Every structure is written in C-alpha cells, then in structure tokens.
PDBQT receptor file of N, H, CA, C and O in Angstrom, charges set to zero:
ATOM      1  N   MET A   1      85.622  62.165  43.084  1.00  0.00    +0.000 N 
ATOM      2  CA  MET A   1      85.206  61.177  42.126  1.00  0.00    +0.000 C 
ATOM      3  C   MET A   1      85.390  61.764  40.723  1.00  0.00    +0.000 C 
ATOM      4  O   MET A   1      84.951  62.882  40.451  1.00  0.00    +0.000 OA
ATOM      5  N   SER A   2      86.029  61.019  39.852  1.00  0.00    +0.000 N 
ATOM      6  H   SER A   2      86.385  60.111  40.073  1.00  0.00    +0.000 HD
ATOM      7  CA  SER A   2      86.251  61.495  38.482  1.00  0.00    +0.000 C 
ATOM      8  C   SER A   2      84.988  61.341  37.647  1.00  0.00    +0.000 C 
ATOM      9  O   SER A   2      84.042  60.662  38.048  1.00  0.00    +0.000 OA
ATOM     10  N   ASP A   3      84.985  61.978  36.485  1.00  0.00    +0.000 N 
ATOM     11  H   ASP A   3      85.753  62.529  36.159  1.00  0.00    +0.000 HD
ATOM     12  CA  ASP A   3      83.839  61.872  35.575  1.00  0.00    +0.000 C 
ATOM     13  C   ASP A   3      83.620  60.423  35.144  1.00  0.00    +0.000 C 
ATOM     14  O   ASP A   3      82.483  59.964  35.039  1.00  0.00    +0.000 OA
ATOM     15  N   GLU A   4      84.706  59.716  34.897  1.00  0.00    +0.000 N 
ATOM     16  H   GLU A   4      85.630  60.090  34.982  1.00  0.00    +0.000 HD
ATOM     17  CA  GLU A   4      84.603  58.319  34.465  1.00  0.00    +0.000 C 
ATOM     18  C   GLU A   4      83.945  57.457  35.544  1.00  0.00    +0.000 C 
ATOM     19  O   GLU A   4      83.107  56.609  35.239  1.00  0.00    +0.000 OA
ATOM     20  N   GLU A   5      84.325  57.675  36.799  1.00  0.00    +0.000 N 
ATOM     21  H   GLU A   5      85.006  58.364  37.047  1.00  0.00    +0.000 HD
ATOM     22  CA  GLU A   5      83.705  56.927  37.901  1.00  0.00    +0.000 C 
ATOM     23  C   GLU A   5      82.229  57.273  38.046  1.00  0.00    +0.000 C 
ATOM     24  O   GLU A   5      81.409  56.394  38.311  1.00  0.00    +0.000 OA
ATOM     25  N   SER A   6      81.885  58.547  37.873  1.00  0.00    +0.000 N 
ATOM     26  H   SER A   6      82.552  59.261  37.657  1.00  0.00    +0.000 HD
ATOM     27  CA  SER A   6      80.486  58.970  37.977  1.00  0.00    +0.000 C 
ATOM     28  C   SER A   6      79.629  58.303  36.910  1.00  0.00    +0.000 C 
ATOM     29  O   SER A   6      78.550  57.795  37.212  1.00  0.00    +0.000 OA
ATOM     30  N   PHE A   7      80.099  58.300  35.665  1.00  0.00    +0.000 N 
ATOM     31  H   PHE A   7      80.976  58.713  35.419  1.00  0.00    +0.000 HD
ATOM     32  CA  PHE A   7      79.326  57.685  34.589  1.00  0.00    +0.000 C 
ATOM     33  C   PHE A   7      79.239  56.176  34.753  1.00  0.00    +0.000 C 
ATOM     34  O   PHE A   7      78.218  55.574  34.421  1.00  0.00    +0.000 OA
ATOM     35  N   THR A   8      80.300  55.561  35.262  1.00  0.00    +0.000 N 
ATOM     36  H   THR A   8      81.129  56.050  35.532  1.00  0.00    +0.000 HD
ATOM     37  CA  THR A   8      80.252  54.124  35.520  1.00  0.00    +0.000 C 
ATOM     38  C   THR A   8      79.211  53.806  36.578  1.00  0.00    +0.000 C 
ATOM     39  O   THR A   8      78.453  52.846  36.440  1.00  0.00    +0.000 OA
ATOM     40  N   ARG A   9      79.173  54.599  37.621  1.00  0.00    +0.000 N 
ATOM     41  H   ARG A   9      79.789  55.378  37.733  1.00  0.00    +0.000 HD
ATOM     42  CA  ARG A   9      78.168  54.402  38.669  1.00  0.00    +0.000 C 
ATOM     43  C   ARG A   9      76.757  54.590  38.142  1.00  0.00    +0.000 C 
ATOM     44  O   ARG A   9      75.873  53.777  38.413  1.00  0.00    +0.000 OA
ATOM     45  N   LEU A  10      76.543  55.676  37.381  1.00  0.00    +0.000 N 
ATOM     46  H   LEU A  10      77.260  56.337  37.161  1.00  0.00    +0.000 HD
ATOM     47  CA  LEU A  10      75.210  55.928  36.825  1.00  0.00    +0.000 C 
ATOM     48  C   LEU A  10      74.788  54.816  35.870  1.00  0.00    +0.000 C 
ATOM     49  O   LEU A  10      73.619  54.432  35.839  1.00  0.00    +0.000 OA
ATOM     50  N   LEU A  11      75.731  54.303  35.096  1.00  0.00    +0.000 N 
ATOM     51  H   LEU A  11      76.681  54.615  35.121  1.00  0.00    +0.000 HD
ATOM     52  CA  LEU A  11      75.422  53.196  34.204  1.00  0.00    +0.000 C 
ATOM     53  C   LEU A  11      75.042  51.958  35.009  1.00  0.00    +0.000 C 
ATOM     54  O   LEU A  11      74.101  51.250  34.652  1.00  0.00    +0.000 OA
ATOM     55  N   TYR A  12      75.765  51.695  36.087  1.00  0.00    +0.000 N 
ATOM     56  H   TYR A  12      76.530  52.271  36.377  1.00  0.00    +0.000 HD
ATOM     57  CA  TYR A  12      75.431  50.563  36.965  1.00  0.00    +0.000 C 
ATOM     58  C   TYR A  12      74.042  50.750  37.571  1.00  0.00    +0.000 C 
ATOM     59  O   TYR A  12      73.222  49.832  37.538  1.00  0.00    +0.000 OA
ATOM     60  N   TYR A  13      73.775  51.927  38.122  1.00  0.00    +0.000 N 
ATOM     61  H   TYR A  13      74.440  52.673  38.149  1.00  0.00    +0.000 HD
ATOM     62  CA  TYR A  13      72.467  52.182  38.728  1.00  0.00    +0.000 C 
ATOM     63  C   TYR A  13      71.344  51.969  37.713  1.00  0.00    +0.000 C 
ATOM     64  O   TYR A  13      70.327  51.347  38.020  1.00  0.00    +0.000 OA
ATOM     65  N   GLY A  14      71.540  52.490  36.504  1.00  0.00    +0.000 N 
ATOM     66  H   GLY A  14      72.366  52.996  36.254  1.00  0.00    +0.000 HD
ATOM     67  CA  GLY A  14      70.508  52.387  35.479  1.00  0.00    +0.000 C 
ATOM     68  C   GLY A  14      70.278  50.970  34.998  1.00  0.00    +0.000 C 
ATOM     69  O   GLY A  14      69.134  50.559  34.805  1.00  0.00    +0.000 OA
ATOM     70  N   THR A  15      71.350  50.215  34.801  1.00  0.00    +0.000 N 
ATOM     71  H   THR A  15      72.280  50.548  34.958  1.00  0.00    +0.000 HD
ATOM     72  CA  THR A  15      71.194  48.875  34.237  1.00  0.00    +0.000 C 
ATOM     73  C   THR A  15      70.825  47.840  35.295  1.00  0.00    +0.000 C 
ATOM     74  O   THR A  15      69.915  47.039  35.079  1.00  0.00    +0.000 OA
ATOM     75  N   VAL A  16      71.504  47.845  36.414  1.00  0.00    +0.000 N 
ATOM     76  H   VAL A  16      72.243  48.495  36.589  1.00  0.00    +0.000 HD
ATOM     77  CA  VAL A  16      71.289  46.797  37.411  1.00  0.00    +0.000 C 
ATOM     78  C   VAL A  16      70.141  47.136  38.358  1.00  0.00    +0.000 C 
ATOM     79  O   VAL A  16      69.248  46.316  38.572  1.00  0.00    +0.000 OA
ATOM     80  N   GLN A  17      70.160  48.323  38.916  1.00  0.00    +0.000 N 
ATOM     81  H   GLN A  17      70.885  48.989  38.742  1.00  0.00    +0.000 HD
ATOM     82  CA  GLN A  17      69.167  48.678  39.921  1.00  0.00    +0.000 C 
ATOM     83  C   GLN A  17      67.817  49.064  39.319  1.00  0.00    +0.000 C 
ATOM     84  O   GLN A  17      66.774  48.769  39.902  1.00  0.00    +0.000 OA
ATOM     85  N   LEU A  18      67.827  49.719  38.161  1.00  0.00    +0.000 N 
ATOM     86  H   LEU A  18      68.675  49.959  37.687  1.00  0.00    +0.000 HD
ATOM     87  CA  LEU A  18      66.579  50.205  37.571  1.00  0.00    +0.000 C 
ATOM     88  C   LEU A  18      66.089  49.342  36.413  1.00  0.00    +0.000 C 
ATOM     89  O   LEU A  18      65.077  49.665  35.790  1.00  0.00    +0.000 OA
ATOM     90  N   ASN A  19      66.792  48.249  36.117  1.00  0.00    +0.000 N 
ATOM     91  H   ASN A  19      67.614  47.986  36.623  1.00  0.00    +0.000 HD
ATOM     92  CA  ASN A  19      66.401  47.297  35.055  1.00  0.00    +0.000 C 
ATOM     93  C   ASN A  19      66.213  47.947  33.693  1.00  0.00    +0.000 C 
ATOM     94  O   ASN A  19      65.253  47.634  32.989  1.00  0.00    +0.000 OA
ATOM     95  N   ARG A  20      67.093  48.828  33.318  1.00  0.00    +0.000 N 
ATOM     96  H   ARG A  20      67.873  49.083  33.889  1.00  0.00    +0.000 HD
ATOM     97  CA  ARG A  20      67.067  49.448  31.994  1.00  0.00    +0.000 C 
ATOM     98  C   ARG A  20      68.199  48.846  31.160  1.00  0.00    +0.000 C 
ATOM     99  O   ARG A  20      69.183  48.352  31.711  1.00  0.00    +0.000 OA
ATOM    100  N   SER A  21      68.060  48.885  29.838  1.00  0.00    +0.000 N 
ATOM    101  H   SER A  21      67.261  49.286  29.390  1.00  0.00    +0.000 HD
ATOM    102  CA  SER A  21      69.150  48.426  28.976  1.00  0.00    +0.000 C 
ATOM    103  C   SER A  21      70.266  49.473  28.984  1.00  0.00    +0.000 C 
ATOM    104  O   SER A  21      70.035  50.638  29.308  1.00  0.00    +0.000 OA
ATOM    105  N   GLU A  22      71.466  49.047  28.626  1.00  0.00    +0.000 N 
ATOM    106  H   GLU A  22      71.654  48.101  28.362  1.00  0.00    +0.000 HD
ATOM    107  CA  GLU A  22      72.595  49.983  28.615  1.00  0.00    +0.000 C 
ATOM    108  C   GLU A  22      72.343  51.109  27.613  1.00  0.00    +0.000 C 
ATOM    109  O   GLU A  22      72.648  52.269  27.891  1.00  0.00    +0.000 OA
ATOM    110  N   GLU A  23      71.793  50.771  26.462  1.00  0.00    +0.000 N 
ATOM    111  H   GLU A  23      71.546  49.828  26.237  1.00  0.00    +0.000 HD
ATOM    112  CA  GLU A  23      71.503  51.786  25.451  1.00  0.00    +0.000 C 
ATOM    113  C   GLU A  23      70.474  52.789  25.970  1.00  0.00    +0.000 C 
ATOM    114  O   GLU A  23      70.606  53.993  25.748  1.00  0.00    +0.000 OA
ATOM    115  N   GLU A  24      69.450  52.288  26.661  1.00  0.00    +0.000 N 
ATOM    116  H   GLU A  24      69.342  51.310  26.841  1.00  0.00    +0.000 HD
ATOM    117  CA  GLU A  24      68.414  53.165  27.204  1.00  0.00    +0.000 C 
ATOM    118  C   GLU A  24      69.003  54.126  28.239  1.00  0.00    +0.000 C 
ATOM    119  O   GLU A  24      68.622  55.295  28.288  1.00  0.00    +0.000 OA
ATOM    120  N   VAL A  25      69.929  53.636  29.062  1.00  0.00    +0.000 N 
ATOM    121  H   VAL A  25      70.239  52.686  29.022  1.00  0.00    +0.000 HD
ATOM    122  CA  VAL A  25      70.558  54.492  30.075  1.00  0.00    +0.000 C 
ATOM    123  C   VAL A  25      71.399  55.570  29.405  1.00  0.00    +0.000 C 
ATOM    124  O   VAL A  25      71.364  56.727  29.826  1.00  0.00    +0.000 OA
ATOM    125  N   TRP A  26      72.157  55.212  28.366  1.00  0.00    +0.000 N 
ATOM    126  H   TRP A  26      72.186  54.272  28.024  1.00  0.00    +0.000 HD
ATOM    127  CA  TRP A  26      72.993  56.202  27.695  1.00  0.00    +0.000 C 
ATOM    128  C   TRP A  26      72.176  57.268  26.995  1.00  0.00    +0.000 C 
ATOM    129  O   TRP A  26      72.603  58.420  26.912  1.00  0.00    +0.000 OA
ATOM    130  N   LEU A  27      70.986  56.896  26.481  1.00  0.00    +0.000 N 
ATOM    131  H   LEU A  27      70.639  55.960  26.549  1.00  0.00    +0.000 HD
ATOM    132  CA  LEU A  27      70.169  57.863  25.754  1.00  0.00    +0.000 C 
ATOM    133  C   LEU A  27      69.221  58.649  26.658  1.00  0.00    +0.000 C 
ATOM    134  O   LEU A  27      68.570  59.592  26.209  1.00  0.00    +0.000 OA
ATOM    135  N   MET A  28      69.143  58.261  27.925  1.00  0.00    +0.000 N 
ATOM    136  H   MET A  28      69.671  57.495  28.290  1.00  0.00    +0.000 HD
ATOM    137  CA  MET A  28      68.232  58.892  28.880  1.00  0.00    +0.000 C 
ATOM    138  C   MET A  28      68.798  60.250  29.339  1.00  0.00    +0.000 C 
ATOM    139  O   MET A  28      69.991  60.349  29.625  1.00  0.00    +0.000 OA
ATOM    140  N   PRO A  29      67.956  61.296  29.413  1.00  0.00    +0.000 N 
ATOM    141  CA  PRO A  29      68.443  62.565  29.965  1.00  0.00    +0.000 C 
ATOM    142  C   PRO A  29      68.950  62.360  31.404  1.00  0.00    +0.000 C 
ATOM    143  O   PRO A  29      68.356  61.606  32.175  1.00  0.00    +0.000 OA
ATOM    144  N   ILE A  30      70.034  63.024  31.749  1.00  0.00    +0.000 N 
ATOM    145  H   ILE A  30      70.517  63.637  31.123  1.00  0.00    +0.000 HD
ATOM    146  CA  ILE A  30      70.682  62.811  33.047  1.00  0.00    +0.000 C 
ATOM    147  C   ILE A  30      69.746  63.148  34.207  1.00  0.00    +0.000 C 
ATOM    148  O   ILE A  30      69.767  62.465  35.231  1.00  0.00    +0.000 OA
ATOM    149  N   GLY A  31      68.931  64.181  34.063  1.00  0.00    +0.000 N 
ATOM    150  H   GLY A  31      68.914  64.736  33.231  1.00  0.00    +0.000 HD
ATOM    151  CA  GLY A  31      67.997  64.558  35.126  1.00  0.00    +0.000 C 
ATOM    152  C   GLY A  31      66.957  63.481  35.375  1.00  0.00    +0.000 C 
ATOM    153  O   GLY A  31      66.586  63.219  36.519  1.00  0.00    +0.000 OA
ATOM    154  N   TYR A  32      66.484  62.856  34.300  1.00  0.00    +0.000 N 
ATOM    155  H   TYR A  32      66.784  63.069  33.371  1.00  0.00    +0.000 HD
ATOM    156  CA  TYR A  32      65.497  61.782  34.424  1.00  0.00    +0.000 C 
ATOM    157  C   TYR A  32      66.114  60.585  35.133  1.00  0.00    +0.000 C 
ATOM    158  O   TYR A  32      65.485  59.979  36.001  1.00  0.00    +0.000 OA
ATOM    159  N   LEU A  33      67.349  60.243  34.761  1.00  0.00    +0.000 N 
ATOM    160  H   LEU A  33      67.860  60.735  34.056  1.00  0.00    +0.000 HD
ATOM    161  CA  LEU A  33      68.037  59.126  35.412  1.00  0.00    +0.000 C 
ATOM    162  C   LEU A  33      68.232  59.395  36.904  1.00  0.00    +0.000 C 
ATOM    163  O   LEU A  33      68.024  58.502  37.725  1.00  0.00    +0.000 OA
ATOM    164  N   LEU A  34      68.625  60.603  37.258  1.00  0.00    +0.000 N 
ATOM    165  H   LEU A  34      68.794  61.329  36.592  1.00  0.00    +0.000 HD
ATOM    166  CA  LEU A  34      68.825  60.943  38.668  1.00  0.00    +0.000 C 
ATOM    167  C   LEU A  34      67.501  60.939  39.434  1.00  0.00    +0.000 C 
ATOM    168  O   LEU A  34      67.462  60.538  40.597  1.00  0.00    +0.000 OA
ATOM    169  N   ASP A  35      66.412  61.383  38.789  1.00  0.00    +0.000 N 
ATOM    170  H   ASP A  35      66.444  61.708  37.844  1.00  0.00    +0.000 HD
ATOM    171  CA  ASP A  35      65.093  61.328  39.430  1.00  0.00    +0.000 C 
ATOM    172  C   ASP A  35      64.666  59.890  39.675  1.00  0.00    +0.000 C 
ATOM    173  O   ASP A  35      64.153  59.568  40.747  1.00  0.00    +0.000 OA
ATOM    174  N   LEU A  36      64.876  59.019  38.684  1.00  0.00    +0.000 N 
ATOM    175  H   LEU A  36      65.293  59.281  37.813  1.00  0.00    +0.000 HD
ATOM    176  CA  LEU A  36      64.544  57.603  38.858  1.00  0.00    +0.000 C 
ATOM    177  C   LEU A  36      65.350  56.980  39.989  1.00  0.00    +0.000 C 
ATOM    178  O   LEU A  36      64.829  56.194  40.780  1.00  0.00    +0.000 OA
ATOM    179  N   TRP A  37      66.625  57.340  40.055  1.00  0.00    +0.000 N 
ATOM    180  H   TRP A  37      67.049  57.978  39.412  1.00  0.00    +0.000 HD
ATOM    181  CA  TRP A  37      67.484  56.791  41.103  1.00  0.00    +0.000 C 
ATOM    182  C   TRP A  37      67.020  57.273  42.480  1.00  0.00    +0.000 C 
ATOM    183  O   TRP A  37      67.017  56.496  43.434  1.00  0.00    +0.000 OA
ATOM    184  N   GLU A  38      66.637  58.523  42.591  1.00  0.00    +0.000 N 
ATOM    185  H   GLU A  38      66.639  59.155  41.816  1.00  0.00    +0.000 HD
ATOM    186  CA  GLU A  38      66.144  59.056  43.870  1.00  0.00    +0.000 C 
ATOM    187  C   GLU A  38      64.849  58.355  44.279  1.00  0.00    +0.000 C 
ATOM    188  O   GLU A  38      64.680  58.013  45.449  1.00  0.00    +0.000 OA
ATOM    189  N   CYS A  39      63.941  58.137  43.340  1.00  0.00    +0.000 N 
ATOM    190  H   CYS A  39      64.078  58.415  42.389  1.00  0.00    +0.000 HD
ATOM    191  CA  CYS A  39      62.696  57.404  43.641  1.00  0.00    +0.000 C 
ATOM    192  C   CYS A  39      63.002  55.982  44.090  1.00  0.00    +0.000 C 
ATOM    193  O   CYS A  39      62.369  55.472  45.015  1.00  0.00    +0.000 OA
ATOM    194  N   HIS A  40      63.960  55.344  43.446  1.00  0.00    +0.000 N 
ATOM    195  H   HIS A  40      64.474  55.758  42.695  1.00  0.00    +0.000 HD
ATOM    196  CA  HIS A  40      64.350  53.978  43.807  1.00  0.00    +0.000 C 
ATOM    197  C   HIS A  40      64.912  53.936  45.235  1.00  0.00    +0.000 C 
ATOM    198  O   HIS A  40      64.588  53.032  46.005  1.00  0.00    +0.000 OA
ATOM    199  N   LYS A  41      65.746  54.910  45.581  1.00  0.00    +0.000 N 
ATOM    200  H   LYS A  41      66.009  55.644  44.956  1.00  0.00    +0.000 HD
ATOM    201  CA  LYS A  41      66.301  54.963  46.939  1.00  0.00    +0.000 C 
ATOM    202  C   LYS A  41      65.207  55.178  47.971  1.00  0.00    +0.000 C 
ATOM    203  O   LYS A  41      65.246  54.574  49.043  1.00  0.00    +0.000 OA
ATOM    204  N   GLN A  42      64.222  56.036  47.666  1.00  0.00    +0.000 N 
ATOM    205  H   GLN A  42      64.190  56.527  46.795  1.00  0.00    +0.000 HD
ATOM    206  CA  GLN A  42      63.116  56.255  48.592  1.00  0.00    +0.000 C 
ATOM    207  C   GLN A  42      62.280  54.996  48.745  1.00  0.00    +0.000 C 
ATOM    208  O   GLN A  42      61.835  54.677  49.848  1.00  0.00    +0.000 OA
ATOM    209  N   PHE A  43      62.061  54.276  47.649  1.00  0.00    +0.000 N 
ATOM    210  H   PHE A  43      62.422  54.536  46.754  1.00  0.00    +0.000 HD
ATOM    211  CA  PHE A  43      61.288  53.041  47.688  1.00  0.00    +0.000 C 
ATOM    212  C   PHE A  43      61.969  52.002  48.577  1.00  0.00    +0.000 C 
ATOM    213  O   PHE A  43      61.298  51.272  49.306  1.00  0.00    +0.000 OA
ATOM    214  N   LEU A  44      63.294  51.936  48.518  1.00  0.00    +0.000 N 
ATOM    215  H   LEU A  44      63.839  52.530  47.925  1.00  0.00    +0.000 HD
ATOM    216  CA  LEU A  44      64.044  50.974  49.328  1.00  0.00    +0.000 C 
ATOM    217  C   LEU A  44      64.258  51.447  50.765  1.00  0.00    +0.000 C 
ATOM    218  O   LEU A  44      64.749  50.688  51.601  1.00  0.00    +0.000 OA
ATOM    219  N   GLY A  45      63.895  52.689  51.055  1.00  0.00    +0.000 N 
ATOM    220  H   GLY A  45      63.496  53.306  50.377  1.00  0.00    +0.000 HD
ATOM    221  CA  GLY A  45      64.083  53.222  52.396  1.00  0.00    +0.000 C 
ATOM    222  C   GLY A  45      65.477  53.752  52.647  1.00  0.00    +0.000 C 
ATOM    223  O   GLY A  45      65.855  53.980  53.796  1.00  0.00    +0.000 OA
ATOM    224  N   LEU A  46      66.253  53.953  51.586  1.00  0.00    +0.000 N 
ATOM    225  H   LEU A  46      65.946  53.767  50.653  1.00  0.00    +0.000 HD
ATOM    226  CA  LEU A  46      67.611  54.474  51.722  1.00  0.00    +0.000 C 
ATOM    227  C   LEU A  46      67.644  55.993  51.791  1.00  0.00    +0.000 C 
ATOM    228  O   LEU A  46      68.642  56.584  52.203  1.00  0.00    +0.000 OA
ATOM    229  N   ALA A  47      66.541  56.624  51.382  1.00  0.00    +0.000 N 
ATOM    230  H   ALA A  47      65.730  56.145  51.047  1.00  0.00    +0.000 HD
ATOM    231  CA  ALA A  47      66.460  58.081  51.398  1.00  0.00    +0.000 C 
ATOM    232  C   ALA A  47      65.046  58.488  51.795  1.00  0.00    +0.000 C 
ATOM    233  O   ALA A  47      64.090  57.736  51.606  1.00  0.00    +0.000 OA
ATOM    234  N   LYS A  48      64.936  59.666  52.335  1.00  0.00    +0.000 N 
ATOM    235  H   LYS A  48      65.713  60.277  52.488  1.00  0.00    +0.000 HD
ATOM    236  CA  LYS A  48      63.636  60.212  52.712  1.00  0.00    +0.000 C 
ATOM    237  C   LYS A  48      63.285  61.328  51.739  1.00  0.00    +0.000 C 
ATOM    238  O   LYS A  48      64.171  62.057  51.294  1.00  0.00    +0.000 OA
ATOM    239  N   PRO A  49      62.003  61.476  51.399  1.00  0.00    +0.000 N 
ATOM    240  CA  PRO A  49      61.609  62.584  50.518  1.00  0.00    +0.000 C 
ATOM    241  C   PRO A  49      61.897  63.929  51.177  1.00  0.00    +0.000 C 
ATOM    242  O   PRO A  49      61.801  64.069  52.396  1.00  0.00    +0.000 OA
ATOM    243  N   LYS A  50      62.248  64.907  50.360  1.00  0.00    +0.000 N 
ATOM    244  H   LYS A  50      62.326  64.793  49.370  1.00  0.00    +0.000 HD
ATOM    245  CA  LYS A  50      62.558  66.231  50.905  1.00  0.00    +0.000 C 
ATOM    246  C   LYS A  50      61.312  66.888  51.490  1.00  0.00    +0.000 C 
ATOM    247  O   LYS A  50      61.383  67.582  52.505  1.00  0.00    +0.000 OA
ATOM    248  N   ARG A  51      60.154  66.659  50.833  1.00  0.00    +0.000 N 
ATOM    249  H   ARG A  51      60.097  66.095  50.009  1.00  0.00    +0.000 HD
ATOM    250  CA  ARG A  51      58.871  67.152  51.346  1.00  0.00    +0.000 C 
ATOM    251  C   ARG A  51      57.819  66.081  51.109  1.00  0.00    +0.000 C 
ATOM    252  O   ARG A  51      57.823  65.407  50.078  1.00  0.00    +0.000 OA
ATOM    253  N   MET A  52      56.932  65.933  52.060  1.00  0.00    +0.000 N 
ATOM    254  H   MET A  52      56.929  66.480  52.898  1.00  0.00    +0.000 HD
ATOM    255  CA  MET A  52      55.834  64.985  51.932  1.00  0.00    +0.000 C 
ATOM    256  C   MET A  52      54.576  65.740  51.533  1.00  0.00    +0.000 C 
ATOM    257  O   MET A  52      54.223  66.728  52.176  1.00  0.00    +0.000 OA
ATOM    258  N   PHE A  53      53.899  65.297  50.491  1.00  0.00    +0.000 N 
ATOM    259  H   PHE A  53      54.186  64.494  49.968  1.00  0.00    +0.000 HD
ATOM    260  CA  PHE A  53      52.650  65.884  50.044  1.00  0.00    +0.000 C 
ATOM    261  C   PHE A  53      51.550  64.840  50.137  1.00  0.00    +0.000 C 
ATOM    262  O   PHE A  53      51.781  63.651  49.918  1.00  0.00    +0.000 OA
ATOM    263  N   THR A  54      50.369  65.296  50.461  1.00  0.00    +0.000 N 
ATOM    264  H   THR A  54      50.182  66.262  50.638  1.00  0.00    +0.000 HD
ATOM    265  CA  THR A  54      49.191  64.454  50.356  1.00  0.00    +0.000 C 
ATOM    266  C   THR A  54      48.341  65.003  49.225  1.00  0.00    +0.000 C 
ATOM    267  O   THR A  54      48.609  66.097  48.728  1.00  0.00    +0.000 OA
ATOM    268  N   ILE A  55      47.337  64.276  48.817  1.00  0.00    +0.000 N 
ATOM    269  H   ILE A  55      47.119  63.387  49.221  1.00  0.00    +0.000 HD
ATOM    270  CA  ILE A  55      46.476  64.745  47.742  1.00  0.00    +0.000 C 
ATOM    271  C   ILE A  55      45.760  66.035  48.133  1.00  0.00    +0.000 C 
ATOM    272  O   ILE A  55      45.454  66.863  47.275  1.00  0.00    +0.000 OA
ATOM    273  N   ASP A  56      45.496  66.206  49.423  1.00  0.00    +0.000 N 
ATOM    274  H   ASP A  56      45.745  65.534  50.120  1.00  0.00    +0.000 HD
ATOM    275  CA  ASP A  56      44.845  67.430  49.899  1.00  0.00    +0.000 C 
ATOM    276  C   ASP A  56      45.751  68.652  49.752  1.00  0.00    +0.000 C 
ATOM    277  O   ASP A  56      45.256  69.769  49.597  1.00  0.00    +0.000 OA
ATOM    278  N   ASP A  57      47.067  68.457  49.798  1.00  0.00    +0.000 N 
ATOM    279  H   ASP A  57      47.469  67.550  49.924  1.00  0.00    +0.000 HD
ATOM    280  CA  ASP A  57      47.997  69.556  49.605  1.00  0.00    +0.000 C 
ATOM    281  C   ASP A  57      48.035  69.997  48.141  1.00  0.00    +0.000 C 
ATOM    282  O   ASP A  57      48.285  71.165  47.843  1.00  0.00    +0.000 OA
ATOM    283  N   VAL A  58      47.790  69.063  47.244  1.00  0.00    +0.000 N 
ATOM    284  H   VAL A  58      47.588  68.115  47.486  1.00  0.00    +0.000 HD
ATOM    285  CA  VAL A  58      47.922  69.347  45.808  1.00  0.00    +0.000 C 
ATOM    286  C   VAL A  58      46.603  69.877  45.236  1.00  0.00    +0.000 C 
ATOM    287  O   VAL A  58      46.599  70.844  44.474  1.00  0.00    +0.000 OA
ATOM    288  N   ILE A  59      45.490  69.245  45.604  1.00  0.00    +0.000 N 
ATOM    289  H   ILE A  59      45.493  68.460  46.223  1.00  0.00    +0.000 HD
ATOM    290  CA  ILE A  59      44.190  69.651  45.089  1.00  0.00    +0.000 C 
ATOM    291  C   ILE A  59      43.393  70.282  46.236  1.00  0.00    +0.000 C 
ATOM    292  O   ILE A  59      43.134  69.627  47.246  1.00  0.00    +0.000 OA
ATOM    293  N   PRO A  60      43.007  71.550  46.083  1.00  0.00    +0.000 N 
ATOM    294  CA  PRO A  60      42.248  72.216  47.164  1.00  0.00    +0.000 C 
ATOM    295  C   PRO A  60      40.913  71.553  47.425  1.00  0.00    +0.000 C 
ATOM    296  O   PRO A  60      40.313  70.967  46.524  1.00  0.00    +0.000 OA
ATOM    297  N   TYR A  61      40.449  71.646  48.661  1.00  0.00    +0.000 N 
ATOM    298  H   TYR A  61      40.937  72.122  49.393  1.00  0.00    +0.000 HD
ATOM    299  CA  TYR A  61      39.182  71.068  49.051  1.00  0.00    +0.000 C 
ATOM    300  C   TYR A  61      38.039  71.757  48.307  1.00  0.00    +0.000 C 
ATOM    301  O   TYR A  61      38.034  72.981  48.172  1.00  0.00    +0.000 OA
ATOM    302  N   GLY A  62      37.081  70.982  47.829  1.00  0.00    +0.000 N 
ATOM    303  H   GLY A  62      37.085  69.988  47.939  1.00  0.00    +0.000 HD
ATOM    304  CA  GLY A  62      35.903  71.533  47.181  1.00  0.00    +0.000 C 
ATOM    305  C   GLY A  62      35.961  71.529  45.671  1.00  0.00    +0.000 C 
ATOM    306  O   GLY A  62      34.998  71.929  45.016  1.00  0.00    +0.000 OA
ATOM    307  N   ILE A  63      37.051  71.094  45.112  1.00  0.00    +0.000 N 
ATOM    308  H   ILE A  63      37.833  70.769  45.644  1.00  0.00    +0.000 HD
ATOM    309  CA  ILE A  63      37.119  71.050  43.637  1.00  0.00    +0.000 C 
ATOM    310  C   ILE A  63      36.593  69.728  43.147  1.00  0.00    +0.000 C 
ATOM    311  O   ILE A  63      36.561  69.486  41.941  1.00  0.00    +0.000 OA
TER     312      ILE A  63
C-alpha cells in the first residue's frame, strides 16, 4: 500500500466512520487517530482488545 492510499484510507476512516471533519482529521495526531480507529473496530466487534482489564486490575482492593 502506498503512502497516498494509506492517507486516503485514514481520511475516510476519520471522516466517515468516526464522524470527524476533514480538517479535524488532518490536524489530529496520527497516534490518536489510530487509537480512535482501534476503539471503533472493537466497538463494532471487528477486533478484540489485546488485553482485558477490569477495575479490580487497575485499582487495588482496599483503596
């Protein structure tokens, strides 16, 4: 896939799938856009999270 195809795809994902304006997608950091896209895929059931956490995993018991 060429760079032009990659940016076209990311622009499509940002504008159509994530409901962002074209300007907002262009000004968005690439890592943030990719994180949003991954969350969107997980929400639709197209991808599974790499690790599952519960609140008990994040906050120790007794705090």
